[in-house]
Each structure stands twice: as C-alpha cells, then as structure tokens.
N, CA, C and O of each residue as an XYZ file, in Angstrom:
568
protein
N      30.101    145.687    110.770
C      31.528    145.480    110.744
C      32.027    145.148    112.143
O      33.014    144.437    112.329
N      31.325    145.677    113.092
C      31.696    145.435    114.470
C      31.444    143.994    114.868
O      32.186    143.440    115.679
N      30.401    143.371    114.307
C      30.068    141.991    114.669
C      31.090    140.999    114.134
O      31.403    140.025    114.819
N      31.609    141.208    112.963
C      32.615    140.289    112.407
C      33.934    140.405    113.130
O      34.635    139.409    113.312
N      34.270    141.574    113.533
C      35.538    141.761    114.264
C      35.467    141.057    115.608
O      36.457    140.465    116.038
N      34.329    141.101    116.280
C      34.186    140.439    117.563
C      34.178    138.932    117.389
O      34.723    138.217    118.229
N      33.585    138.440    116.338
C      33.575    136.991    116.104
C      34.983    136.488    115.820
O      35.337    135.390    116.249
N      35.757    137.228    115.139
C      37.148    136.853    114.832
C      37.999    136.860    116.083
O      38.888    136.022    116.233
N      37.738    137.799    116.988
C      38.490    137.894    118.226
C      38.185    136.729    119.137
O      39.044    136.324    119.920
N      36.970    136.167    119.057
C      36.612    135.026    119.889
C      37.373    133.788    119.486
O      37.623    132.920    120.322
N      37.748    133.684    118.233
C      38.509    132.532    117.763
C      39.966    132.588    118.171
O      40.609    131.539    118.204
N      40.513    133.715    118.475
C      41.920    133.860    118.813
C      42.185    133.811    120.307
O      43.341    133.913    120.715
N      41.173    133.661    121.132
C      41.365    133.598    122.578
C      41.995    132.249    122.912
O      41.477    131.223    122.472
N      43.117    132.204    123.689
C      43.763    130.933    124.016
C      42.887    130.074    124.907
O      42.089    130.568    125.703
N      43.068    128.742    124.742
C      42.307    127.778    125.524
C      42.922    127.669    126.902
O      44.133    127.489    127.026
N      42.138    127.771    127.900
C      42.650    127.710    129.270
C      42.553    126.288    129.799
O      41.630    125.552    129.450
N      43.539    125.889    130.670
C      43.566    124.559    131.269
C      42.530    124.499    132.375
O      42.192    125.524    132.968
N      42.012    123.280    132.663
C      41.070    123.169    133.774
C      41.762    123.525    135.081
O      42.971    123.333    135.210
N      41.028    124.030    136.035
C      41.655    124.490    137.284
C      42.252    123.375    138.130
O      43.108    123.674    138.962
N      41.866    122.115    137.980
C      42.411    121.034    138.806
C      43.611    120.347    138.154
O      44.116    119.388    138.737
N      44.102    120.771    136.985
C      45.257    120.154    136.295
C      46.552    120.543    137.007
O      46.691    121.675    137.470
N      47.528    119.580    137.098
C      48.797    119.938    137.758
C      49.583    120.937    136.900
O      49.520    120.914    135.671
N      50.305    121.790    137.572
C      51.079    122.822    136.877
C      52.478    122.262    136.616
O      53.174    121.874    137.554
N      52.889    122.217    135.353
C      54.228    121.730    134.958
C      55.046    122.959    134.582
O      54.920    123.491    133.479
N      55.880    123.399    135.506
C      56.578    124.656    135.312
C      57.820    124.519    134.415
O      58.080    125.427    133.626
N      58.595    123.431    134.500
C      59.832    123.338    133.711
C      59.763    122.335    132.564
O      60.649    122.375    131.711
N      58.825    121.478    132.481
C      58.650    120.554    131.376
C      59.541    119.330    131.438
O      59.613    118.600    130.449
N      60.229    119.059    132.550
C      61.119    117.906    132.673
C      60.515    116.915    133.643
O      60.151    117.264    134.766
N      60.412    115.663    133.195
C      59.896    114.601    134.046
C      61.091    113.864    134.644
O      61.706    113.029    133.982
N      61.417    114.176    135.904
C      62.606    113.595    136.537
C      62.486    112.087    136.716
O      63.497    111.385    136.681
N      61.313    111.592    136.900
C      61.122    110.143    137.034
C      61.511    109.419    135.756
O      62.132    108.357    135.806
N      61.148    109.990    134.602
C      61.495    109.372    133.318
C      62.999    109.445    133.071
O      63.591    108.496    132.556
N      63.613    110.557    133.432
C      65.071    110.706    133.249
C      65.816    109.709    134.117
O      66.761    109.071    133.652
N      65.405    109.562    135.377
C      66.071    108.607    136.267
C      65.837    107.172    135.813
O      66.734    106.335    135.921
N      64.657    106.882    135.314
C      64.382    105.530    134.803
C      65.277    105.223    133.605
O      65.827    104.126    133.509
N      65.426    106.173    132.699
C      66.278    105.978    131.527
C      67.735    105.783    131.932
O      68.397    104.882    131.417
N      68.254    106.617    132.851
C      69.641    106.495    133.304
C      69.872    105.156    133.996
O      70.908    104.523    133.787
N      68.921    104.718    134.816
C      69.045    103.416    135.478
C      69.049    102.275    134.478
O      69.850    101.349    134.602
N      68.161    102.326    133.480
C      68.144    101.294    132.443
C      69.432    101.273    131.638
O      69.932    100.208    131.273
N      69.967    102.459    131.362
C      71.230    102.549    130.625
C      72.380    101.953    131.432
O      73.209    101.231    130.877
N      72.444    102.238    132.715
C      73.506    101.688    133.568
C      73.401    100.168    133.667
O      74.412     99.468    133.602
N      72.179     99.658    133.824
C      71.989     98.208    133.912
C      72.374     97.543    132.587
O      73.008     96.488    132.585
N      71.994     98.152    131.467
C      72.356     97.603    130.156
C      73.870     97.576    129.977
O      74.419     96.592    129.481
N      74.548     98.650    130.378
C      76.010     98.703    130.260
C      76.652     97.623    131.122
O      77.611     96.985    130.688
N      76.155     97.407    132.312
C      76.703     96.377    133.196
C      76.506     94.982    132.598
O      77.422     94.161    132.636
N      75.332     94.711    132.053
C      75.060     93.408    131.434
C      75.976     93.192    130.231
O      76.526     92.104    130.066
N      76.146     94.207    129.395
C      77.035     94.092    128.221
C      78.476     93.850    128.667
O      79.177     93.029    128.075
N      78.925     94.558    129.707
C      80.285     94.367    130.220
C      80.493     92.925    130.687
O      81.515     92.315    130.371
N      79.546     92.386    131.425
C      79.667     91.011    131.931
C      79.674     90.016    130.776
O      80.458     89.067    130.794
N      78.820     90.209    129.774
C      78.787     89.301    128.621
C      80.102     89.328    127.839
O      80.596     88.278    127.430
N      80.661     90.496    127.632
C      81.943     90.595    126.910
C      83.059     89.960    127.723
O      83.922     89.289    127.157
N      83.064     90.157    129.043
C      84.090     89.544    129.893
C      84.001     88.016    129.810
O      85.023     87.336    129.710
N      82.780     87.484    129.851
C      82.603     86.033    129.742
C      83.067     85.520    128.371
O      83.670     84.451    128.276
N      82.786     86.276    127.328
C      83.218     85.864    125.990
C      84.752     85.829    125.894
O      85.313     84.886    125.335
N      85.421     86.835    126.428
C      86.889     86.843    126.404
C      87.474     85.687    127.213
O      88.451     85.066    126.794
N      86.884     85.400    128.358
C      87.355     84.262    129.161
C      87.193     82.952    128.383
O      88.092     82.112    128.387
N      86.061     82.782    127.725
C      85.806     81.584    126.939
C      86.826     81.456    125.799
O      87.387     80.382    125.584
N      87.060     82.544    125.080
C      88.009     82.502    123.959
C      89.443     82.293    124.435
O      90.220     81.620    123.757
N      89.806     82.849    125.575
C      91.147     82.631    126.120
C      91.338     81.169    126.505
O      92.409     80.607    126.274
N      90.326     80.551    127.083
C      90.405     79.129    127.425
C      90.502     78.275    126.167
O      91.224     77.278    126.156
N      89.797     78.643    125.119
C      89.873     77.915    123.850
C      91.283     77.996    123.267
O      91.776     77.017    122.708
N      91.932     79.148    123.390
C      93.280     79.339    122.852
C      94.302     78.506    123.614
O      95.244     77.989    123.014
N      94.131     78.369    124.927
C      95.069     77.602    125.744
C      94.941     76.117    125.449
O      95.946     75.407    125.419
N      93.724     75.635    125.232
C      93.533     74.202    125.026
C      93.898     73.750    123.617
O      93.946     72.547    123.361
N      94.149     74.649    122.723
C      94.530     74.280    121.354
C      95.948     73.694    121.382
O      96.883     74.352    121.839
N      96.105     72.465    120.897
C      97.403     71.797    120.947
C      98.098     71.769    119.602
O      99.328     71.735    119.553
N      97.362     71.781    118.521
C      97.969     71.711    117.190
C      98.557     73.073    116.830
O      97.935     74.100    117.102
N      99.746     73.099    116.221
C     100.308     74.387    115.812
C      99.443     75.023    114.725
O      98.762     74.336    113.964
N      99.490     76.313    114.679
C      98.652     77.021    113.720
C      99.125     76.773    112.291
O      98.307     76.658    111.378
N     100.422     76.692    112.095
C     100.996     76.430    110.779
C     101.829     75.153    110.881
O     103.009     75.234    111.220
N     101.260     73.973    110.601
C     101.969     72.717    110.831
C     103.220     72.549    109.972
O     104.152     71.866    110.396
N     103.275     73.145    108.783
C     104.462     72.994    107.933
C     105.639     73.790    108.476
O     106.791     73.465    108.189
N     105.366     74.824    109.253
C     106.431     75.651    109.796
C     106.878     75.182    111.175
O     107.755     75.802    111.777
N     106.291     74.093    111.692
C     106.596     73.656    113.049
C     108.051     73.244    113.210
O     108.629     73.481    114.271
N     108.664     72.639    112.203
C     110.054     72.198    112.333
C     111.072     73.221    111.880
O     112.264     72.917    111.829
N     110.638     74.424    111.549
C     111.554     75.414    110.991
C     111.681     76.649    111.874
O     111.894     77.747    111.359
N     111.556     76.498    113.190
C     111.626     77.661    114.072
C     112.997     78.325    114.051
O     113.098     79.547    114.150
N     114.055     77.521    113.923
C     115.408     78.063    114.047
C     116.104     78.195    112.698
O     117.317     78.398    112.650
N     115.368     78.084    111.621
C     115.959     78.217    110.297
C     116.181     79.690    109.976
O     115.302     80.522    110.203
N     117.359     80.007    109.446
C     117.677     81.387    109.092
C     117.066     81.728    107.736
O     116.968     80.860    106.868
N     116.658     82.970    107.545
C     116.143     83.369    106.244
C     117.277     83.440    105.231
O     118.443     83.503    105.619
N     116.958     83.433    103.941
C     118.015     83.488    102.931
C     118.737     84.833    102.944
O     118.224     85.831    103.451
N     119.934     84.832    102.374
C     120.725     86.063    102.280
C     120.034     87.029    101.345
O     119.301     86.553    100.478
N     120.186     88.280    101.428
C     120.854     89.040    102.473
C     119.934     89.195    103.689
O     118.734     89.432    103.550
N     120.509     89.059    104.856
C     119.752     89.194    106.103
C     119.971     90.588    106.674
O     120.915     91.288    106.305
N     119.104     90.967    107.558
C     119.276     92.242    108.241
C     120.476     92.154    109.171
O     120.731     91.113    109.777
N     121.192     93.232    109.277
C     122.352     93.245    110.164
C     121.909     93.581    111.578
O     121.299     94.620    111.827
N     122.228     92.681    112.496
C     121.908     92.961    113.895
C     123.062     93.665    114.592
O     122.855     94.380    115.572
N     124.291     93.462    114.085
C     125.467     94.113    114.652
C     126.379     94.524    113.490
O     127.320     93.798    113.171
N     126.124     95.664    112.855
C     126.884     96.037    111.663
C     128.370     96.251    111.919
O     129.183     95.988    111.033
N     128.740     96.712    113.079
C     130.180     96.926    113.369
C     130.924     95.592    113.400
O     132.024     95.472    112.861
N     130.310     94.586    114.040
C     130.934     93.266    114.076
C     130.977     92.653    112.683
O     131.954     91.995    112.327
N     129.928     92.860    111.889
C     129.922     92.343    110.521
C     131.047     92.956    109.692
O     131.708     92.248    108.931
N     131.271     94.259    109.829
C     132.359     94.925    109.107
C     133.713     94.422    109.597
O     134.626     94.208    108.799
N     133.840     94.235    110.895
C     135.093     93.707    111.457
C     135.375     92.303    110.918
O     136.513     91.995    110.565
N     134.359     91.458    110.853
C     134.520     90.106    110.317
C     134.915     90.133    108.844
O     135.773     89.363    108.412
N     134.281     91.031    108.068
C     134.616     91.162    106.651
C     136.067     91.597    106.471
O     136.783     91.042    105.639
N     136.495     92.574    107.236
C     137.884     93.048    107.113
C     138.876     91.985    107.571
O     139.953     91.860    106.989
N     138.532     91.221    108.601
C     139.416     90.124    109.032
C     139.535     89.058    107.941
O     140.621     88.527    107.709
N     138.425     88.746    107.274
C     138.462     87.755    106.187
C     139.293     88.271    105.021
O     140.070     87.515    104.437
N     139.143     89.546    104.674
C     139.947     90.116    103.597
C     141.423     90.148    103.977
O     142.284     89.873    103.142
N     141.716     90.479    105.215
C     143.111     90.505    105.685
C     143.724     89.115    105.633
O     144.894     88.958    105.285
N     142.931     88.106    105.980
C     143.438     86.731    105.928
C     143.752     86.336    104.479
O     144.739     85.645    104.231
N     142.935     86.761    103.540
C     143.203     86.444    102.133
C     144.466     87.153    101.661
O     145.249     86.572    100.908
N     144.683     88.402    102.088
C     145.833     89.177    101.621
C     147.147     88.785    102.301
O     148.215     89.095    101.773
N     147.101     88.125    103.434
C     148.340     87.859    104.179
C     148.685     86.377    104.312
O     149.638     86.046    105.018
N     147.951     85.474    103.665
C     148.239     84.046    103.807
C     148.377     83.384    102.443
O     147.950     83.917    101.419
N     148.990     82.200    102.466
C     149.084     81.372    101.275
C     147.839     80.502    101.180
O     147.246     80.137    102.195
N     147.449     80.172     99.953
C     146.305     79.289     99.792
C     146.046     78.997     98.326
O     146.591     79.653     97.438
N     145.212     78.011     98.092
C     144.856     77.633     96.734
C     143.735     78.544     96.224
O     142.739     78.765     96.914
N     143.910     79.058     95.029
C     142.828     79.770     94.357
C     142.032     78.770     93.533
O     140.803     78.731     93.593
N     142.771     77.945     92.745
C     142.149     76.871     91.965
C     143.124     75.714     91.969
O     144.133     75.751     91.266
N     142.836     74.687     92.749
C     143.752     73.573     92.909
C     143.896     72.780     91.604
O     144.989     72.312     91.286
N     142.809     72.628     90.850
C     142.866     71.879     89.587
C     143.745     72.573     88.555
O     144.457     71.911     87.800
N     143.701     73.896     88.517
C     144.507     74.648     87.546
C     145.908     74.930     88.087
O     146.772     75.392     87.343
N     146.143     74.660     89.368
C     147.455     74.903     89.961
C     147.693     76.377     90.286
O     148.843     76.816     90.324
N     146.642     77.142     90.518
C     146.765     78.570     90.844
C     146.747     78.727     92.352
O     145.866     78.218     93.045
N     147.757     79.456     92.843
C     147.852     79.675     94.286
C     147.763     81.159     94.596
O     147.899     82.021     93.728
N     147.533     81.410     95.852
C     147.477     82.783     96.352
C     148.650     82.950     97.306
O     148.902     82.084     98.144
N     149.377     84.078     97.178
C     150.494     84.358     98.079
C     150.207     85.677     98.791
O     149.391     86.471     98.322
N     150.870     85.915     99.917
C     150.648     87.182    100.623
C     151.036     88.370     99.737
O     151.946     88.278     98.913
N     150.342     89.458     99.923
C     150.556     90.618     99.059
C     151.955     91.192     99.224
O     152.524     91.696     98.255
N     152.522     91.131    100.416
C     153.902     91.629    100.613
C     154.883     90.817     99.776
O     155.787     91.373     99.153
N     154.696     89.489     99.764
C     155.563     88.626     98.954
C     155.370     88.904     97.464
O     156.338     88.902     96.703
N     154.134     89.141     97.048
C     153.855     89.429     95.644
C     154.528     90.730     95.219
O     155.042     90.814     94.104
N     154.536     91.739     96.076
C     155.195     93.010     95.728
C     156.710     92.821     95.627
O     157.341     93.376     94.727
N     157.300     92.043     96.543
C     158.741     91.795     96.482
C     159.112     91.071     95.193
O     160.095     91.424     94.542
N     158.317     90.046     94.818
C     158.582     89.314     93.580
C     158.436     90.219     92.355
O     159.200     90.099     91.397
N     157.468     91.110     92.388
C     157.274     92.025     91.259
C     158.462     92.966     91.129
O     158.896     93.250     90.012
N     158.994     93.451     92.230
C     160.161     94.340     92.175
C     161.369     93.568     91.663
O     162.125     94.096     90.848
N     161.574     92.332     92.118
C     162.721     91.525     91.682
C     162.628     91.176     90.199
O     163.613     91.322     89.475
N     161.497     90.730     89.742
C     161.337     90.264     88.359
C     161.030     91.400     87.394
O     161.331     91.292     86.205
N     160.440     92.483     87.880
C     160.034     93.580     87.007
C     158.669     93.319     86.411
O     158.148     92.204     86.439
N     158.119     94.368     85.879
C     156.816     94.255     85.243
C     156.997     93.822     83.799
O     157.981     94.192     83.160
N     156.078     93.057     83.289
C     156.217     92.666     81.885
C     156.043     93.892     80.983
O     155.203     94.755     81.239
N     156.856     93.949     79.923
C     156.789     95.079     78.992
C     156.213     94.603     77.668
O     156.271     93.419     77.337
N     155.654     95.549     76.916
C     155.119     95.208     75.600
C     156.243     95.141     74.600
O     157.266     95.818     74.702
N     156.006     94.314     73.659
C     156.954     94.234     72.542
C     156.658     95.404     71.597
O     155.495     95.704     71.330
N     157.690     96.053     71.097
C     157.479     97.163     70.175
C     157.157     96.585     68.809
O     157.993     95.878     68.246
N     155.994     96.850     68.255
C     155.532     96.253     67.003
C     155.964     97.064     65.783
O     155.685     96.621     64.669
N     156.623     98.217     65.906
C     157.033     99.056     64.776
C     158.284     98.540     64.098
O     158.532     98.921     62.954
N     159.057     97.733     64.700
C     160.333     97.320     64.115
C     160.185     96.340     63.030
O     161.180     95.907     62.449
C-alpha cells in the first residue's frame, strides 16, 4: 500500500522551470502594450486624415454644383403658401381685422351692386330704425 501511495505522489509534483529561463513576475509584456497603443494612435490619425479629405472633397462638390436641387421650385422662392398661414404678428393681424370691420360698420358701400343693395353706417341705420320703427306682425286671429 505504501508503494502505490508514493507512485501517486510522484505524479502530483509540479513541473519546475529550467534554471536559465527568464523570470516573469507580473505577466505583462510592456513592449507589446506600447506597440499596440502606437498602432492604435497611427490608425486613428490615418482615419482622421482620410475623413477630413473626404469632407473637403464633398464640400468642393457641393460648391461647384450649379443646377438647383429642385428645378420646378426655382421660380417660386417668394410665393406665399395658401391660407391659412401662420401668424407672424398676431397683434397686428387682430388690429387689421378690427380696422376692416370698423370700416365696414362706419362707411357707405355696395353690398350687391346688381341687386341694388347698399351698406350704410351702423349709426345711420339705428337712427333710421328709430324714426321708421320696427316692422310688426300682422295679427292673424281677426
């Protein structure tokens, strides 16, 4: 029993390194790390230069383009969109609306020239209504 136990113990003894092998205490190869960082920096610089050249090329292409992008819209730069439009100055728009309504209420004018209908100022219309009276219904019970 003693012989088998000793044979088993011989198999579990760790393998020793040769005495002339260099000792690697921390496991980091600084030369490989510096080589990788240098390659990464050079790659980043090359990519940066290539992208800069591409942008310069595309910017020059954009400047030399003479035809408008949308040829049908070339003559319509100053055309207003259809109503209703967004209000850029709502206070002025309200003031204009009230001025137009005031002009209709305080001036004479044609409502329908073919039918002979006219518009008179509201003050005059009230005076005429007071003078003439309101029309009354005929009593239908009689």
